[in-house]
C-alpha positions as CSV (number, residue, x, y, z in Angstrom):
1,M,-0.1,-0.1,0.0
2,H,1.6,3.5,-0.9
3,T,0.1,7.1,-0.3
4,L,0.6,9.9,-2.2
5,I,-0.3,13.1,0.1
6,V,-0.6,16.5,-1.6
7,T,-0.4,19.6,0.5
8,Y,-1.2,23.2,-0.1
9,L,-1.2,24.4,3.4
10,P,-0.4,27.8,2.8
11,R,-1.3,29.3,5.9
12,M,0.5,27.2,8.7
13,P,1.2,26.6,11.1
14,A,-2.7,28.1,11.9
15,S,-3.9,25.7,9.2
16,N,-7.2,24.4,10.0
17,T,-6.8,21.9,7.0
18,A,-3.8,21.0,8.8
19,R,-5.8,19.8,11.8
20,L,-7.8,17.2,9.6
21,L,-4.0,16.0,8.0
22,E,-2.5,15.4,11.2
23,H,-5.2,13.3,12.2
24,F,-5.5,11.6,8.8
25,R,-1.6,11.0,8.9
26,E,-1.9,9.5,12.7
27,A,-4.6,7.1,11.6
28,I,-2.8,5.6,8.6
29,A,0.4,5.6,10.8
30,G,2.5,2.1,9.7
31,R,0.1,0.8,8.1
32,T,1.2,2.0,4.7
33,T,4.5,4.0,2.8
34,T,4.0,7.7,2.0
35,D,5.3,10.4,-0.5
36,V,4.9,14.2,0.3
37,L,4.3,17.3,-2.7
38,D,4.3,20.3,-1.1
39,L,2.8,22.5,-3.5
40,V,3.6,25.8,-1.9
41,A,7.2,24.2,-1.9
42,S,6.9,23.2,-5.1
43,P,4.3,25.0,-7.6
44,P,2.8,23.0,-10.5
45,P,3.7,23.4,-14.1
46,R,1.4,25.2,-15.7
47,F,0.4,25.1,-19.7
48,D,1.7,28.0,-21.9
49,E,2.3,28.0,-25.3
50,R,4.9,25.8,-26.1
51,S,3.8,22.6,-23.8
52,M,0.7,23.1,-24.7
53,N,0.9,23.2,-28.4
54,A,2.9,20.0,-27.9
55,Y,0.6,18.7,-25.8
56,F,-2.5,19.2,-28.2
57,D,-0.2,17.7,-31.4
58,H,1.3,14.9,-29.8
59,H,-1.7,13.5,-27.6
60,Y,-4.5,14.4,-29.5
61,A,-3.5,15.1,-32.8
62,G,-0.8,11.9,-33.1
63,K,1.9,13.7,-34.5
64,E,5.2,13.8,-33.7
65,I,7.1,16.2,-32.0
66,S,10.6,18.1,-31.5
67,P,12.7,17.0,-28.7
68,A,12.0,20.6,-27.2
69,A,8.9,20.3,-27.3
70,A,9.0,16.6,-25.6
71,E,11.1,18.3,-23.0
72,S,8.0,20.8,-22.2
73,L,5.4,18.4,-21.1
74,Q,8.0,16.0,-18.8
75,P,7.0,18.2,-15.6
76,F,3.9,17.4,-16.1
77,Q,4.1,13.5,-17.1
78,T,6.4,13.1,-14.0
79,L,3.5,14.2,-11.8
80,A,1.0,12.1,-13.5
81,R,3.5,9.6,-13.1
82,Q,4.3,10.2,-9.2
83,F,-0.1,10.5,-8.7
84,K,-0.8,7.1,-11.1
85,S,1.6,4.9,-9.2
86,A,0.0,5.9,-5.9
87,D,-2.8,3.1,-4.5
88,V,-4.4,6.0,-1.9
89,V,-4.3,9.6,-3.0
90,A,-4.7,12.0,0.0
91,M,-4.8,15.7,-1.2
92,A,-5.0,18.1,1.7
93,F,-6.3,22.0,0.7
94,P,-8.7,25.0,2.0
95,M,-11.6,26.7,0.4
96,H,-10.7,29.4,-1.3
97,N,-13.4,32.0,-2.4
98,F,-15.7,28.7,-3.0
99,S,-13.7,26.4,-4.8
100,F,-9.8,24.9,-5.2
101,P,-7.2,27.3,-4.7
102,G,-5.6,28.0,-8.0
103,V,-2.9,25.7,-7.4
104,V,-4.5,23.0,-6.4
105,K,-6.4,23.4,-10.2
106,C,-2.8,23.9,-11.6
107,Y,-1.9,20.2,-9.9
108,F,-5.0,18.8,-11.4
109,D,-4.6,20.1,-14.5
110,A,-1.2,18.9,-14.3
111,V,-1.9,15.2,-13.5
112,I,-5.0,14.8,-15.9
113,F,-2.8,14.2,-18.4
114,R,-4.3,12.0,-21.4
115,D,-2.5,8.7,-22.1
116,E,-0.7,8.9,-18.7
117,T,-3.9,8.8,-16.0
118,W,-6.7,9.3,-18.7
119,S,-7.5,8.0,-22.5
120,A,-10.6,8.3,-24.7
121,D,-11.5,5.8,-27.5
122,E,-14.6,5.6,-29.7
123,N,-16.5,4.2,-26.1
124,G,-15.5,7.4,-24.2
125,Y,-13.7,8.1,-22.1
126,H,-11.1,6.5,-19.6
127,G,-10.0,7.0,-16.1
128,H,-6.7,5.1,-15.3
129,M,-6.8,5.3,-11.9
130,A,-9.3,2.2,-11.1
131,G,-8.9,-0.3,-8.3
132,K,-7.2,3.0,-6.9
133,K,-9.1,5.6,-4.1
134,A,-8.8,9.1,-3.3
135,V,-9.7,11.5,-0.5
136,T,-9.8,15.4,-0.1
137,L,-9.1,17.1,3.2
138,S,-10.5,20.6,3.2
139,A,-11.3,23.2,5.9
140,S,-14.2,25.9,5.2
141,G,-14.5,29.7,6.6
142,G,-18.6,29.1,5.7
143,V,-21.4,26.6,6.4
144,Y,-21.8,24.0,2.9
145,L,-22.8,20.9,3.9
146,D,-26.6,20.5,5.2
147,P,-28.4,21.5,3.4
148,P,-26.5,21.3,0.4
149,N,-24.8,24.9,-0.3
150,P,-25.0,25.6,-4.1
151,W,-22.1,27.8,-3.3
152,D,-19.6,24.7,-2.9
153,H,-18.1,24.1,-5.4
154,L,-15.0,22.1,-3.6
155,T,-16.3,19.0,-3.0
156,S,-18.4,19.1,-6.2
157,L,-15.2,19.6,-8.4
158,A,-13.3,17.3,-6.2
159,K,-15.7,14.3,-7.3
160,V,-16.1,15.6,-10.8
161,E,-12.2,15.8,-11.6
162,L,-11.4,12.5,-9.6
163,Q,-14.4,10.4,-10.9
164,F,-13.5,10.9,-14.7
165,L,-9.9,10.0,-13.7
166,G,-11.8,6.3,-12.7
167,F,-10.9,6.3,-9.0
168,S,-13.0,3.1,-7.5
169,E,-13.5,4.6,-4.0
170,I,-13.2,8.4,-3.7
171,E,-14.0,11.2,-0.1
172,T,-15.0,14.4,0.4
173,V,-13.8,15.5,4.1
174,L,-15.0,19.4,5.1
175,A,-14.4,20.7,7.7
176,E,-17.0,23.7,7.8
177,G,-17.7,26.7,9.8
178,M,-14.0,27.7,10.7
179,N,-15.5,31.3,10.8
180,K,-18.2,30.0,13.7
181,D,-18.0,30.1,17.4
182,K,-15.4,27.4,19.0
183,D,-18.1,24.6,19.5
184,F,-19.4,24.4,16.5
185,I,-15.8,24.4,14.8
186,E,-14.5,21.5,17.4
187,K,-18.1,19.7,16.3
188,S,-17.2,20.1,13.2
189,F,-13.9,18.7,13.4
190,A,-15.5,16.1,15.4
191,R,-17.5,14.9,12.5
192,C,-14.4,14.6,10.2
193,F,-12.2,12.7,12.4
194,T,-14.9,10.2,12.6
195,Q,-14.8,10.3,9.0
196,I,-11.1,9.8,8.5
197,D,-11.0,7.0,10.9
198,S,-14.0,4.9,9.2
199,L,-11.7,5.5,5.7
200,A,-8.8,4.6,7.7
201,R,-10.3,1.4,8.9
202,R,-11.8,0.2,5.7
203,W,-8.7,1.3,3.4
204,Y,-5.8,0.9,5.4
205,P,-6.2,-3.0,7.1
206,K,-3.9,-3.5,9.8
207,K,-0.9,-5.2,9.2
């Protein structure tokens, strides 16, 4: 069992999302090997004119591309292959303006890489992450879950992205209401910790 932990926690050490990640790491301790990718320290690549045209020409149009063009795609392929190598992908990032922080969206754009993590044919799209599991761990200032708030584009988008990639099991953990009073906040964390403990028992059997 191997777990890739992808973090974007720019508000350290005061990050509420970091509390969720700490609990997750404690829950899976000793049950998996881990790699950690810190998107604050190592921001993902963004497509520019050269890399986007190389990507389209090679992976959509089936054209041969120059060594320089191929080199421009290597940072994306490296991330996609690291992503694909994990049995479990755990992503920890806060809600910013009702959805992903921009850096996290750039990461998804990098790893949703045709012919690496997904493919397409006459029968449609095929995610390459079947048999694998994914969880997002996030905190939000507002309250979004009960009843579902249409302003929540974080958990909904996370599910769409991960379902497209073919993950067999997906969990979204949201510690909502961090702008509320202390009692509300602690109840929100308690609910999330219970959810994390449950998935840890199901996904990481004790050795």
